[in-house]
Steps between C-alpha positions, in 0.01 A plus 500: 500500500682600815356809656186480292194653670133416458311744284258741649131460405195280548694174465717574798416277806404727791711480811333294782266303264607157636421618852153622399426171323606309811271715712213442257542128532509528877185710497326250274608212725374688805165561329470131410598379847274758663214394274553137590511582871184708478326230294606235751380712790167568328465130421557394861267772627236373254569143609443589866209732437147394593322775308338246268366305799383818675292595197362148469416493871286813469327352196421169671390664823239686297381157382495371862774248432737457799862582426651415842461207735375741766206598278405133470463508880590139572485374858663184629278228638474499882805358685305194613406422140860542385617268778242242391620529140859449613397191694328358192831538320685315775247216505494467120875436500451198727175356361572373151223455238489161329630641167804652674583197711455256209577694181563177309122443486416843355311478172426131545199299614666469844487876561244675720313704244142588405302257280704199616447244776679596820813282525554310825849646523350850524272399787790336683731797446235743622432289809872496581525880508529659843130526578547760774680730260246427229220600736693815590533583130123469457444724802745760366332509160160536666640779721589705190127550451378656178695828511746549215861473616727801457859399569678817385430864422729495196595223264755433231578209273684287757361594842222241493696186411487352854130581520438305180664195654265514800200546271589207274583265789181593682285449192660162425443377855141622509433350156617161627267542798206584272560209262536255791208632709210266565147622406427632850806727495522589132330841514709637793818374333417670172385821667834514683689449172301756303509759779878462533541579131254790519680682784841499331637852447478680169833619367684550176472292186699212650267488800198489271648215294554299819146580613357381164698174517384431857140580407520253212626230738209567737247504213634168368453349846141632513429349157648168613250471787215692346226244561587467868505879540158532336351279768693642795291682762749791504544679170818627335326703228578836659875437513512363145319814384738723698810341347351514150432871549845574646676345199401803292388757758847536652669574165472882542647481852773266379592739217496797738756332722699398195510865391607619846765231507638627167468863613708427811757327281530800268532754781769310689714436190591143598723266307305405193441155362857426381379197307365737235755568226454790262832507309671183630772731634491494877645848560275659238192318632580632848489853359193456281271324751458799735444734205236277343333453837488876559370567148228237513385486860225763480345331197525162668324624814232672292428167331488333843238753611304447179503124562358559850204685346449233235509218756245688711271534197527127429426378854126473443527378142460135411840511333433482127792406283530857368540642853764248602694547176486878547632482856776260400605735220518792743720293731731412210521867396609583852756218502669612180532864605860623559472452877264203508732236361759587767277483808244225429639162601226248425540439131169537321282416802393863533324466165353157585381586849168641378401182317615284793288708739186484285543125446534451877180699554327294233601180680352633824176603329469152350541339843251745648245408232552131574465550875181701457350296216504796262588540132869509415662839430547606141829463319670843489711391204194406295223758555280322246487188716250513789725325754810292550514182294460161668748221452305172492660158542310171516172688517587719799625857526849486648593867466454831323729702279544841346626535144843654458605836367470373142124449551524143368346209690781252573273272706668603824856456379741792509471786428151440645484538879354189666332505843461145639186406692529121511817412309824671403549538127804271486534197730777475758806287436523156664655496846873418512 
């Protein structure tokens, strides 16, 4: 075997073959690494690109839908008005409403609430407030006039939180004033309350929800002193009508600001809602969130713009069940888009906000009919019925109600929506 040589022919291994195979592997590795680098670079360029938004902007501009805050052309309220608003906030921190100072009475017969006798404790507490500051608060609210407040030229989800606190405190104080007012002062007190709610700024969805809740508080107070207001020399009909109209009429403006808020979020590439888990793997979620946001943002914004148009079409409508259900479905479709579930932070309220707005308007229209001695409005959830149903107890009409989404008459119980005129549906609990 010693000295044996390999045979010549096709089976002989060529010299240098191991080197060529090694080079082939290196070339393949370089191609793979280069492909990964190029793919990564393309991915990050795509991630940072705004070409999808540029195309959508041109499309929406043709539809006269603003795509920047500058196009919305918002202007801050005059400096004097802003200073007055700030002072209202300072005063509302010192002057405590009865429900805040004595929370133990809330929901009981000892609370200061519509449709219940005024408790002596509420009169005493109100008399013990700093009367000079209380008079200054009234003067500040009156000084706001009837011009809508504009506190910022841009808004996002959190920028209005302090403003909401001022609004709620102011409404609670003015509601106490209205419920405690004697017959000679009842109309001015209620006009001050209703005007204060009416001038609050429009904003995003959260702002609108706060506005609806404050309007409902004011409407409940009006209902609680309805008979006295009917006989008052100064009327409140115009302000009740204005608030009833605003409940639905400001939906397109609200949705426009909501869209611009989302648009700003998408352009700036902020930290996304890290409470949303896609894979339950933190590192993988951190990689997937920006990609899903980039892939779905144009569709999300297009749905936002479509919702603006649909809200505008529904402003003058009475709000039939089909319209409300349709708008709620559009809002849900937007929420469950790839980008929507990562940027919307209010649970399912975006789908419910339409029904809440139309119900608030319906409450205002009912009060307006009572104040003017006119027929009640019709029930939008039951087109076959000529008007809201009356709830009669002991031979007297104590309230009205609208049937729920199921179209079944539950005699004012949920899911029906009850509007009290003389009595609440369920009595208060005994005082502690």
